[in-house]
Backbone atoms as SQL, in Angstrom:
CREATE TABLE atoms (id INTEGER PRIMARY KEY, chain TEXT, resi INTEGER, resn TEXT, atom TEXT, x REAL, y REAL, z REAL);
INSERT INTO atoms VALUES
  (1, 'A', 1, 'UNK', 'N', -68.633, 59.956, -171.820),
  (2, 'A', 1, 'UNK', 'CA', -68.708, 58.513, -171.733),
  (3, 'A', 1, 'UNK', 'C', -68.994, 57.898, -173.100),
  (4, 'A', 2, 'UNK', 'N', -69.994, 58.417, -173.815),
  (5, 'A', 2, 'UNK', 'CA', -70.348, 57.827, -175.103),
  (6, 'A', 2, 'UNK', 'C', -69.237, 58.010, -176.129),
  (7, 'A', 3, 'UNK', 'N', -68.585, 59.164, -176.117),
  (8, 'A', 3, 'UNK', 'CA', -67.523, 59.413, -177.085),
  (9, 'A', 3, 'UNK', 'C', -66.292, 58.572, -176.772),
  (10, 'A', 4, 'UNK', 'N', -66.051, 58.309, -175.507),
  (11, 'A', 4, 'UNK', 'CA', -64.862, 57.544, -175.133),
  (12, 'A', 4, 'UNK', 'C', -65.001, 56.075, -175.521),
  (13, 'A', 5, 'UNK', 'N', -66.207, 55.536, -175.426),
  (14, 'A', 5, 'UNK', 'CA', -66.370, 54.115, -175.713),
  (15, 'A', 5, 'UNK', 'C', -66.513, 53.843, -177.204),
  (16, 'A', 6, 'UNK', 'N', -66.962, 54.803, -177.976),
  (17, 'A', 6, 'UNK', 'CA', -67.119, 54.701, -179.420),
  (18, 'A', 6, 'UNK', 'C', -67.979, 53.512, -179.832),
  (19, 'A', 7, 'UNK', 'N', -68.912, 53.114, -178.961),
  (20, 'A', 7, 'UNK', 'CA', -69.844, 52.050, -179.301),
  (21, 'A', 7, 'UNK', 'C', -69.269, 50.649, -179.186),
  (22, 'A', 8, 'UNK', 'N', -67.976, 50.520, -178.901),
  (23, 'A', 8, 'UNK', 'CA', -67.374, 49.195, -178.787),
  (24, 'A', 8, 'UNK', 'C', -67.607, 48.649, -177.383),
  (25, 'A', 9, 'UNK', 'N', -67.795, 47.338, -177.267),
  (26, 'A', 9, 'UNK', 'CA', -67.974, 46.776, -175.933),
  (27, 'A', 9, 'UNK', 'C', -66.685, 46.885, -175.132),
  (28, 'A', 10, 'UNK', 'N', -66.852, 47.085, -173.837),
  (29, 'A', 10, 'UNK', 'CA', -65.663, 47.235, -172.998),
  (30, 'A', 10, 'UNK', 'C', -65.100, 45.861, -172.653),
  (31, 'A', 11, 'UNK', 'N', -63.798, 45.732, -172.728),
  (32, 'A', 11, 'UNK', 'CA', -63.100, 44.508, -172.392),
  (33, 'A', 11, 'UNK', 'C', -62.411, 44.741, -171.056),
  (34, 'A', 12, 'UNK', 'N', -62.685, 43.882, -170.057),
  (35, 'A', 12, 'UNK', 'CA', -62.057, 44.107, -168.768),
  (36, 'A', 12, 'UNK', 'C', -60.540, 43.946, -168.851),
  (37, 'A', 13, 'UNK', 'N', -59.831, 44.909, -168.335),
  (38, 'A', 13, 'UNK', 'CA', -58.379, 44.856, -168.293),
  (39, 'A', 13, 'UNK', 'C', -57.932, 45.002, -166.856),
  (40, 'A', 14, 'UNK', 'N', -56.792, 44.412, -166.500),
  (41, 'A', 14, 'UNK', 'CA', -56.314, 44.537, -165.123),
  (42, 'A', 14, 'UNK', 'C', -56.032, 46.002, -164.784),
  (43, 'A', 15, 'UNK', 'N', -56.485, 46.398, -163.625),
  (44, 'A', 15, 'UNK', 'CA', -56.252, 47.756, -163.181),
  (45, 'A', 15, 'UNK', 'C', -57.260, 48.759, -163.683),
  (46, 'A', 16, 'UNK', 'N', -58.195, 48.343, -164.514),
  (47, 'A', 16, 'UNK', 'CA', -59.200, 49.253, -165.038),
  (48, 'A', 16, 'UNK', 'C', -60.568, 48.860, -164.488),
  (49, 'A', 17, 'UNK', 'N', -61.334, 49.860, -164.075),
  (50, 'A', 17, 'UNK', 'CA', -62.655, 49.609, -163.528),
  (51, 'A', 17, 'UNK', 'C', -63.590, 49.114, -164.629),
  (52, 'A', 18, 'UNK', 'N', -64.313, 48.022, -164.357),
  (53, 'A', 18, 'UNK', 'CA', -65.199, 47.441, -165.365),
  (54, 'A', 18, 'UNK', 'C', -66.472, 48.273, -165.487),
  (55, 'A', 19, 'UNK', 'N', -67.090, 48.233, -166.659),
  (56, 'A', 19, 'UNK', 'CA', -68.300, 48.991, -166.936),
  (57, 'A', 19, 'UNK', 'C', -69.456, 48.455, -166.092),
  (58, 'A', 20, 'UNK', 'N', -70.069, 49.328, -165.303),
  (59, 'A', 20, 'UNK', 'CA', -71.164, 48.920, -164.430),
  (60, 'A', 20, 'UNK', 'C', -72.425, 48.594, -165.207),
  (61, 'A', 21, 'UNK', 'N', -72.594, 49.198, -166.379),
  (62, 'A', 21, 'UNK', 'CA', -73.796, 48.953, -167.170),
  (63, 'A', 21, 'UNK', 'C', -73.854, 47.510, -167.661),
  (64, 'A', 22, 'UNK', 'N', -72.730, 46.948, -168.085),
  (65, 'A', 22, 'UNK', 'CA', -72.735, 45.562, -168.538),
  (66, 'A', 22, 'UNK', 'C', -72.968, 44.606, -167.373),
  (67, 'A', 23, 'UNK', 'N', -72.457, 44.959, -166.196),
  (68, 'A', 23, 'UNK', 'CA', -72.729, 44.145, -165.015),
  (69, 'A', 23, 'UNK', 'C', -74.213, 44.163, -164.679),
  (70, 'A', 24, 'UNK', 'N', -74.808, 45.341, -164.756),
  (71, 'A', 24, 'UNK', 'CA', -76.228, 45.471, -164.446),
  (72, 'A', 24, 'UNK', 'C', -77.079, 44.686, -165.436),
  (73, 'A', 25, 'UNK', 'N', -76.716, 44.725, -166.701),
  (74, 'A', 25, 'UNK', 'CA', -77.472, 43.978, -167.714),
  (75, 'A', 25, 'UNK', 'C', -77.393, 42.476, -167.463),
  (76, 'A', 26, 'UNK', 'N', -76.226, 41.976, -167.096),
  (77, 'A', 26, 'UNK', 'CA', -76.097, 40.539, -166.848),
  (78, 'A', 26, 'UNK', 'C', -76.784, 40.131, -165.554),
  (79, 'A', 27, 'UNK', 'N', -76.815, 41.025, -164.583),
  (80, 'A', 27, 'UNK', 'CA', -77.492, 40.718, -163.321),
  (81, 'A', 27, 'UNK', 'C', -78.993, 40.537, -163.553),
  (82, 'A', 28, 'UNK', 'N', -79.584, 41.339, -164.437),
  (83, 'A', 28, 'UNK', 'CA', -81.017, 41.253, -164.691),
  (84, 'A', 28, 'UNK', 'C', -81.380, 40.224, -165.754),
  (85, 'A', 29, 'UNK', 'N', -80.543, 40.030, -166.761),
  (86, 'A', 29, 'UNK', 'CA', -80.933, 39.142, -167.862),
  (87, 'A', 29, 'UNK', 'C', -80.805, 37.671, -167.504),
  (88, 'A', 30, 'UNK', 'N', -79.836, 37.307, -166.707),
  (89, 'A', 30, 'UNK', 'CA', -79.657, 35.888, -166.365),
  (90, 'A', 30, 'UNK', 'C', -80.832, 35.319, -165.578),
  (91, 'A', 31, 'UNK', 'N', -81.254, 35.956, -164.473),
  (92, 'A', 31, 'UNK', 'CA', -82.427, 35.410, -163.769),
  (93, 'A', 31, 'UNK', 'C', -83.711, 35.485, -164.593),
  (94, 'A', 32, 'UNK', 'N', -83.819, 36.496, -165.438),
  (95, 'A', 32, 'UNK', 'CA', -85.008, 36.607, -166.283),
  (96, 'A', 32, 'UNK', 'C', -85.082, 35.434, -167.258),
  (97, 'A', 33, 'UNK', 'N', -83.973, 35.108, -167.903),
  (98, 'A', 33, 'UNK', 'CA', -83.943, 33.969, -168.831),
  (99, 'A', 33, 'UNK', 'C', -84.220, 32.658, -168.086),
  (100, 'A', 34, 'UNK', 'N', -83.633, 32.524, -166.910),
  (101, 'A', 34, 'UNK', 'CA', -83.874, 31.320, -166.120),
  (102, 'A', 34, 'UNK', 'C', -85.343, 31.216, -165.726),
  (103, 'A', 35, 'UNK', 'N', -85.964, 32.328, -165.375),
  (104, 'A', 35, 'UNK', 'CA', -87.387, 32.325, -165.018),
  (105, 'A', 35, 'UNK', 'C', -88.274, 31.953, -166.185),
  (106, 'A', 36, 'UNK', 'N', -87.960, 32.441, -167.376),
  (107, 'A', 36, 'UNK', 'CA', -88.757, 32.112, -168.557),
  (108, 'A', 36, 'UNK', 'C', -88.658, 30.627, -168.884),
  (109, 'A', 37, 'UNK', 'N', -87.444, 30.084, -168.826),
  (110, 'A', 37, 'UNK', 'CA', -87.264, 28.658, -169.099),
  (111, 'A', 37, 'UNK', 'C', -87.964, 27.818, -168.033),
  (112, 'A', 38, 'UNK', 'N', -87.846, 28.243, -166.781),
  (113, 'A', 38, 'UNK', 'CA', -88.522, 27.524, -165.701),
  (114, 'A', 38, 'UNK', 'C', -90.031, 27.547, -165.861),
  (115, 'A', 39, 'UNK', 'N', -90.576, 28.705, -166.246),
  (116, 'A', 39, 'UNK', 'CA', -92.020, 28.802, -166.475),
  (117, 'A', 39, 'UNK', 'C', -92.453, 27.867, -167.589),
  (118, 'A', 40, 'UNK', 'N', -91.719, 27.871, -168.689),
  (119, 'A', 40, 'UNK', 'CA', -92.093, 27.035, -169.830),
  (120, 'A', 40, 'UNK', 'C', -91.985, 25.555, -169.493),
  (121, 'A', 41, 'UNK', 'N', -91.034, 25.208, -168.663),
  (122, 'A', 41, 'UNK', 'CA', -90.830, 23.805, -168.336),
  (123, 'A', 41, 'UNK', 'C', -91.794, 23.309, -167.265),
  (124, 'A', 42, 'UNK', 'N', -92.043, 24.112, -166.259),
  (125, 'A', 42, 'UNK', 'CA', -92.773, 23.614, -165.095),
  (126, 'A', 42, 'UNK', 'C', -94.269, 23.920, -165.096),
  (127, 'A', 43, 'UNK', 'N', -94.688, 25.024, -165.662),
  (128, 'A', 43, 'UNK', 'CA', -96.093, 25.410, -165.496),
  (129, 'A', 43, 'UNK', 'C', -96.951, 25.192, -166.731),
  (130, 'A', 44, 'UNK', 'N', -96.359, 25.131, -167.914),
  (131, 'A', 44, 'UNK', 'CA', -97.180, 24.893, -169.098),
  (132, 'A', 44, 'UNK', 'C', -97.673, 23.449, -169.119),
  (133, 'A', 45, 'UNK', 'N', -98.905, 23.230, -169.575),
  (134, 'A', 45, 'UNK', 'CA', -99.400, 21.848, -169.675),
  (135, 'A', 45, 'UNK', 'C', -98.557, 21.032, -170.660),
  (136, 'A', 46, 'UNK', 'N', -98.571, 19.738, -170.486),
  (137, 'A', 46, 'UNK', 'CA', -97.749, 18.843, -171.319),
  (138, 'A', 46, 'UNK', 'C', -98.106, 18.961, -172.801),
  (139, 'A', 47, 'UNK', 'N', -99.371, 19.186, -173.132),
  (140, 'A', 47, 'UNK', 'CA', -99.750, 19.279, -174.545),
  (141, 'A', 47, 'UNK', 'C', -99.217, 20.553, -175.193),
  (142, 'A', 48, 'UNK', 'N', -98.961, 21.609, -174.401),
  (143, 'A', 48, 'UNK', 'CA', -98.368, 22.820, -174.955),
  (144, 'A', 48, 'UNK', 'C', -96.847, 22.729, -175.063),
  (145, 'A', 49, 'UNK', 'N', -96.248, 21.813, -174.328),
  (146, 'A', 49, 'UNK', 'CA', -94.797, 21.642, -174.382),
  (147, 'A', 49, 'UNK', 'C', -94.363, 20.793, -175.569),
  (148, 'A', 50, 'UNK', 'N', -95.275, 19.982, -176.125),
  (149, 'A', 50, 'UNK', 'CA', -94.936, 19.105, -177.248),
  (150, 'A', 50, 'UNK', 'C', -95.068, 19.859, -178.572),
  (151, 'A', 51, 'UNK', 'N', -94.186, 19.545, -179.495),
  (152, 'A', 51, 'UNK', 'CA', -94.277, 20.127, -180.833),
  (153, 'A', 51, 'UNK', 'C', -95.398, 19.435, -181.597),
  (154, 'A', 52, 'UNK', 'N', -96.161, 20.221, -182.349),
  (155, 'A', 52, 'UNK', 'CA', -97.254, 19.655, -183.140),
  (156, 'A', 52, 'UNK', 'C', -97.339, 20.402, -184.466),
  (157, 'A', 53, 'UNK', 'N', -98.153, 19.879, -185.370),
  (158, 'A', 53, 'UNK', 'CA', -98.334, 20.520, -186.670),
  (159, 'A', 53, 'UNK', 'C', -99.052, 21.852, -186.495),
  (160, 'A', 54, 'UNK', 'N', -98.716, 22.812, -187.341),
  (161, 'A', 54, 'UNK', 'CA', -99.352, 24.119, -187.273),
  (162, 'A', 54, 'UNK', 'C', -100.763, 24.070, -187.835),
  (163, 'A', 55, 'UNK', 'N', -101.609, 24.923, -187.308),
  (164, 'A', 55, 'UNK', 'CA', -102.951, 25.036, -187.863),
  (165, 'A', 55, 'UNK', 'C', -102.827, 25.672, -189.246),
  (166, 'A', 56, 'UNK', 'N', -103.795, 25.466, -190.140),
  (167, 'A', 56, 'UNK', 'CA', -103.668, 25.980, -191.513),
  (168, 'A', 56, 'UNK', 'C', -103.430, 27.492, -191.603),
  (169, 'A', 57, 'UNK', 'N', -103.984, 28.270, -190.688),
  (170, 'A', 57, 'UNK', 'CA', -103.772, 29.719, -190.748),
  (171, 'A', 57, 'UNK', 'C', -102.303, 30.075, -190.548),
  (172, 'A', 58, 'UNK', 'N', -101.577, 29.281, -189.774),
  (173, 'A', 58, 'UNK', 'CA', -100.162, 29.556, -189.523),
  (174, 'A', 58, 'UNK', 'C', -99.252, 28.989, -190.606),
  (175, 'A', 59, 'UNK', 'N', -99.805, 28.227, -191.547),
  (176, 'A', 59, 'UNK', 'CA', -99.011, 27.702, -192.646),
  (177, 'A', 59, 'UNK', 'C', -99.042, 28.629, -193.861),
  (178, 'A', 60, 'UNK', 'N', -99.730, 29.741, -193.748),
  (179, 'A', 60, 'UNK', 'CA', -99.861, 30.688, -194.845),
  (180, 'A', 60, 'UNK', 'C', -98.543, 31.421, -195.087),
  (181, 'A', 61, 'UNK', 'N', -98.322, 31.823, -196.351),
  (182, 'A', 61, 'UNK', 'CA', -97.132, 32.612, -196.671),
  (183, 'A', 61, 'UNK', 'C', -97.204, 34.010, -196.086),
  (184, 'A', 62, 'UNK', 'N', -98.399, 34.488, -195.763),
  (185, 'A', 62, 'UNK', 'CA', -98.551, 35.821, -195.196),
  (186, 'A', 62, 'UNK', 'C', -98.000, 35.883, -193.776),
  (187, 'A', 63, 'UNK', 'N', -97.884, 34.755, -193.110),
  (188, 'A', 63, 'UNK', 'CA', -97.356, 34.755, -191.744),
  (189, 'A', 63, 'UNK', 'C', -95.921, 35.256, -191.718),
  (190, 'A', 64, 'UNK', 'N', -95.097, 34.800, -192.657),
  (191, 'A', 64, 'UNK', 'CA', -93.705, 35.238, -192.704),
  (192, 'A', 64, 'UNK', 'C', -93.631, 36.739, -192.979),
  (193, 'A', 65, 'UNK', 'N', -94.469, 37.225, -193.869),
  (194, 'A', 65, 'UNK', 'CA', -94.495, 38.651, -194.168),
  (195, 'A', 65, 'UNK', 'C', -94.942, 39.451, -192.940),
  (196, 'A', 66, 'UNK', 'N', -95.960, 38.973, -192.254),
  (197, 'A', 66, 'UNK', 'CA', -96.466, 39.652, -191.064),
  (198, 'A', 66, 'UNK', 'C', -95.393, 39.722, -189.978),
  (199, 'A', 67, 'UNK', 'N', -94.744, 38.610, -189.717),
  (200, 'A', 67, 'UNK', 'CA', -93.713, 38.572, -188.678),
  (201, 'A', 67, 'UNK', 'C', -92.542, 39.478, -189.055),
  (202, 'A', 68, 'UNK', 'N', -92.149, 39.479, -190.318),
  (203, 'A', 68, 'UNK', 'CA', -91.046, 40.342, -190.762),
  (204, 'A', 68, 'UNK', 'C', -91.378, 41.815, -190.583),
  (205, 'A', 69, 'UNK', 'N', -92.579, 42.208, -190.960),
  (206, 'A', 69, 'UNK', 'CA', -92.977, 43.618, -190.839),
  (207, 'A', 69, 'UNK', 'C', -93.066, 44.013, -189.368),
  (208, 'A', 70, 'UNK', 'N', -93.616, 43.159, -188.546),
  (209, 'A', 70, 'UNK', 'CA', -93.727, 43.463, -187.117),
  (210, 'A', 70, 'UNK', 'C', -92.348, 43.582, -186.485),
  (211, 'A', 71, 'UNK', 'N', -91.434, 42.683, -186.829),
  (212, 'A', 71, 'UNK', 'CA', -90.083, 42.749, -186.257),
  (213, 'A', 71, 'UNK', 'C', -89.357, 44.009, -186.718),
  (214, 'A', 72, 'UNK', 'N', -89.506, 44.383, -187.975),
  (215, 'A', 72, 'UNK', 'CA', -88.887, 45.624, -188.468),
  (216, 'A', 72, 'UNK', 'C', -89.480, 46.845, -187.772),
  (217, 'A', 73, 'UNK', 'N', -90.780, 46.843, -187.535),
  (218, 'A', 73, 'UNK', 'CA', -91.397, 47.984, -186.854),
  (219, 'A', 73, 'UNK', 'C', -90.959, 48.062, -185.406),
  (220, 'A', 74, 'UNK', 'N', -90.831, 46.919, -184.717),
  (221, 'A', 74, 'UNK', 'CA', -90.326, 46.934, -183.342),
  (222, 'A', 74, 'UNK', 'C', -88.875, 47.406, -183.297),
  (223, 'A', 75, 'UNK', 'N', -88.065, 46.971, -184.263),
  (224, 'A', 75, 'UNK', 'CA', -86.663, 47.407, -184.301),
  (225, 'A', 75, 'UNK', 'C', -86.579, 48.910, -184.537),
  (226, 'A', 76, 'UNK', 'N', -87.429, 49.444, -185.414),
  (227, 'A', 76, 'UNK', 'CA', -87.445, 50.880, -185.660),
  (228, 'A', 76, 'UNK', 'C', -87.875, 51.638, -184.410),
  (229, 'A', 77, 'UNK', 'N', -88.885, 51.137, -183.732),
  (230, 'A', 77, 'UNK', 'CA', -89.343, 51.765, -182.495),
  (231, 'A', 77, 'UNK', 'C', -88.254, 51.737, -181.425),
  (232, 'A', 78, 'UNK', 'N', -87.566, 50.627, -181.281),
  (233, 'A', 78, 'UNK', 'CA', -86.500, 50.507, -180.286),
  (234, 'A', 78, 'UNK', 'C', -85.334, 51.430, -180.625),
  (235, 'A', 79, 'UNK', 'N', -84.957, 51.498, -181.888),
  (236, 'A', 79, 'UNK', 'CA', -83.871, 52.383, -182.307),
  (237, 'A', 79, 'UNK', 'C', -84.226, 53.839, -182.020),
  (238, 'A', 80, 'UNK', 'N', -85.447, 54.228, -182.339),
  (239, 'A', 80, 'UNK', 'CA', -85.888, 55.592, -182.075),
  (240, 'A', 80, 'UNK', 'C', -85.917, 55.905, -180.587),
  (241, 'A', 81, 'UNK', 'N', -86.343, 54.941, -179.780),
  (242, 'A', 81, 'UNK', 'CA', -86.383, 55.157, -178.331),
  (243, 'A', 81, 'UNK', 'C', -84.992, 55.325, -177.755),
  (244, 'A', 82, 'UNK', 'N', -84.062, 54.472, -178.171),
  (245, 'A', 82, 'UNK', 'CA', -82.685, 54.568, -177.674),
  (246, 'A', 82, 'UNK', 'C', -82.040, 55.865, -178.156),
  (247, 'A', 83, 'UNK', 'N', -82.285, 56.234, -179.397),
  (248, 'A', 83, 'UNK', 'CA', -81.747, 57.489, -179.916),
  (249, 'A', 83, 'UNK', 'C', -82.309, 58.686, -179.149),
  (250, 'A', 84, 'UNK', 'N', -83.585, 58.662, -178.838),
  (251, 'A', 84, 'UNK', 'CA', -84.210, 59.740, -178.074),
  (252, 'A', 84, 'UNK', 'C', -83.608, 59.841, -176.678),
  (253, 'A', 85, 'UNK', 'N', -83.399, 58.704, -176.012),
  (254, 'A', 85, 'UNK', 'CA', -82.788, 58.730, -174.678),
  (255, 'A', 85, 'UNK', 'C', -81.359, 59.247, -174.739),
  (256, 'A', 86, 'UNK', 'N', -80.629, 58.877, -175.788),
  (257, 'A', 86, 'UNK', 'CA', -79.254, 59.363, -175.919),
  (258, 'A', 86, 'UNK', 'C', -79.227, 60.869, -176.141),
  (259, 'A', 87, 'UNK', 'N', -80.127, 61.376, -176.969),
  (260, 'A', 87, 'UNK', 'CA', -80.182, 62.825, -177.208),
  (261, 'A', 87, 'UNK', 'C', -80.547, 63.558, -175.919),
  (262, 'A', 88, 'UNK', 'N', -81.508, 63.026, -175.175),
  (263, 'A', 88, 'UNK', 'CA', -81.886, 63.662, -173.916),
  (264, 'A', 88, 'UNK', 'C', -80.742, 63.629, -172.911),
  (265, 'A', 89, 'UNK', 'N', -80.034, 62.518, -172.837),
  (266, 'A', 89, 'UNK', 'CA', -78.929, 62.405, -171.886),
  (267, 'A', 89, 'UNK', 'C', -77.768, 63.316, -172.261),
  (268, 'A', 90, 'UNK', 'N', -77.504, 63.460, -173.544),
  (269, 'A', 90, 'UNK', 'CA', -76.364, 64.273, -173.976),
  (270, 'A', 90, 'UNK', 'C', -76.674, 65.767, -173.988),
  (271, 'A', 91, 'UNK', 'N', -77.942, 66.143, -173.990),
  (272, 'A', 91, 'UNK', 'CA', -78.284, 67.564, -174.068),
  (273, 'A', 91, 'UNK', 'C', -78.628, 68.167, -172.711),
  (274, 'A', 92, 'UNK', 'N', -78.291, 67.480, -171.633),
  (275, 'A', 92, 'UNK', 'CA', -78.579, 67.991, -170.297),
  (276, 'A', 92, 'UNK', 'C', -77.611, 69.102, -169.923),
  (277, 'A', 93, 'UNK', 'N', -78.045, 70.060, -169.075),
  (278, 'A', 93, 'UNK', 'CA', -77.122, 71.091, -168.601),
  (279, 'A', 93, 'UNK', 'C', -76.004, 70.494, -167.760),
  (280, 'A', 94, 'UNK', 'N', -74.931, 71.234, -167.593),
  (281, 'A', 94, 'UNK', 'CA', -73.744, 70.715, -166.900),
  (282, 'A', 94, 'UNK', 'C', -74.014, 70.347, -165.445),
  (283, 'A', 95, 'UNK', 'N', -74.948, 71.005, -164.779),
  (284, 'A', 95, 'UNK', 'CA', -75.201, 70.724, -163.368),
  (285, 'A', 95, 'UNK', 'C', -76.284, 69.666, -163.151),
  (286, 'A', 96, 'UNK', 'N', -76.689, 68.978, -164.192),
  (287, 'A', 96, 'UNK', 'CA', -77.735, 67.962, -164.101),
  (288, 'A', 96, 'UNK', 'C', -77.179, 66.671, -163.496),
  (289, 'A', 97, 'UNK', 'N', -78.001, 65.948, -162.711),
  (290, 'A', 97, 'UNK', 'CA', -77.537, 64.658, -162.167),
  (291, 'A', 97, 'UNK', 'C', -77.245, 63.629, -163.263),
  (292, 'A', 98, 'UNK', 'N', -77.881, 63.750, -164.415),
  (293, 'A', 98, 'UNK', 'CA', -77.630, 62.815, -165.501),
  (294, 'A', 98, 'UNK', 'C', -76.199, 62.962, -165.997),
  (295, 'A', 99, 'UNK', 'N', -75.695, 64.195, -166.054),
  (296, 'A', 99, 'UNK', 'CA', -74.323, 64.430, -166.476),
  (297, 'A', 99, 'UNK', 'C', -73.364, 63.812, -165.473),
  (298, 'A', 100, 'UNK', 'N', -73.702, 63.894, -164.190),
  (299, 'A', 100, 'UNK', 'CA', -72.846, 63.282, -163.167),
  (300, 'A', 100, 'UNK', 'C', -72.784, 61.773, -163.341),
  (301, 'A', 101, 'UNK', 'N', -73.910, 61.147, -163.690),
  (302, 'A', 101, 'UNK', 'CA', -73.919, 59.701, -163.930),
  (303, 'A', 101, 'UNK', 'C', -73.100, 59.344, -165.158),
  (304, 'A', 102, 'UNK', 'N', -73.190, 60.156, -166.205),
  (305, 'A', 102, 'UNK', 'CA', -72.467, 59.896, -167.440),
  (306, 'A', 102, 'UNK', 'C', -70.957, 60.030, -167.236),
  (307, 'A', 103, 'UNK', 'N', -70.536, 60.956, -166.376),
  (308, 'A', 103, 'UNK', 'CA', -69.110, 61.225, -166.176),
  (309, 'A', 103, 'UNK', 'C', -68.503, 60.365, -165.090),
  (310, 'A', 104, 'UNK', 'N', -69.213, 59.381, -164.554),
  (311, 'A', 104, 'UNK', 'CA', -68.683, 58.548, -163.475),
  (312, 'A', 104, 'UNK', 'C', -67.527, 57.671, -163.930),
  (313, 'A', 105, 'UNK', 'N', -67.439, 57.343, -165.187),
  (314, 'A', 105, 'UNK', 'CA', -66.379, 56.446, -165.636),
  (315, 'A', 105, 'UNK', 'C', -65.171, 57.203, -165.892);
């Protein structure tokens, strides 16, 4: 499955079965995004919904550096996690249920 797709997103074509993984991602991400927006709009107090000036600690130049380092570390952690899952999925024995899931397409 991984070698056949070569990392490119699948484009639905007539007569070809669409990728179930992209369907699953859209099924979960759409309601999640709607829930987050609904929470921010309906449950947060009005003073938290309005834009205001930042407190002096958040106006520091170190904030940008902190956020950049944290985002890079999260990206590294996510890349390592996905790589680890891919290695585990690809190194399974032939009779493993994971191989059956991978070969469904």
